[in-house]
C-alpha positions as CSV (number, residue, x, y, z in Angstrom):
1,X,129.4,110.7,26.6
2,X,130.3,113.6,24.1
3,X,127.0,115.2,25.0
4,X,128.2,115.6,28.6
5,X,131.5,117.1,27.4
6,X,129.6,119.3,25.0
7,X,127.4,120.7,27.7
8,X,130.3,121.2,30.0
9,X,132.2,123.1,27.3
10,X,129.2,125.2,26.6
11,X,128.8,126.0,30.4
12,X,132.6,126.9,30.6
13,X,132.2,129.2,27.6
14,X,129.2,130.9,29.2
15,X,131.2,131.4,32.4
16,X,134.1,132.8,30.5
17,X,131.9,135.3,28.7
18,X,130.4,136.4,32.0
19,X,133.8,136.7,33.6
20,X,135.2,138.7,30.6
21,X,132.2,141.1,30.7
22,X,132.5,141.5,34.6
23,X,136.2,142.3,34.1
24,X,135.5,144.8,31.3
25,X,132.8,146.6,33.3
26,X,134.8,146.7,36.5
27,X,138.1,147.6,34.8
28,X,139.8,144.5,36.1
29,X,142.0,143.4,33.2
30,X,143.0,140.2,35.0
31,X,139.4,138.9,35.2
32,X,138.8,140.0,31.5
33,X,141.8,138.0,30.4
34,X,140.9,135.0,32.4
35,X,137.4,135.0,30.9
36,X,138.8,135.3,27.4
37,X,141.2,132.3,28.1
38,X,138.3,130.3,29.5
39,X,136.3,130.9,26.3
40,X,139.1,130.0,24.0
41,X,139.9,126.9,26.0
42,X,136.2,125.8,25.9
43,X,136.1,126.4,22.2
44,X,139.2,124.4,21.5
45,X,137.8,121.5,23.7
46,X,134.5,121.7,21.8
47,X,136.4,121.4,18.4
48,X,138.1,118.4,19.8
49,X,135.0,116.7,20.8
50,X,133.5,117.4,17.3
51,X,136.5,116.1,15.5
52,X,136.4,112.9,17.7
53,X,132.7,112.4,16.9
54,X,133.3,112.9,13.2
55,X,136.0,110.1,13.2
56,X,133.7,107.7,15.1
57,X,131.2,107.8,12.4
């Protein structure tokens, strides 16, 4: 099941990256900040999945 979570986190990180770039290009600081927070949240979730998998082994 962690593969599904890992893929979901990667997709969320990619969406956050795109949203952040869009906000930067368009000058919309709110979009840029939301994209940055999406990337950070996805990174933290990914770290949690990796830690959980490490303790399972």
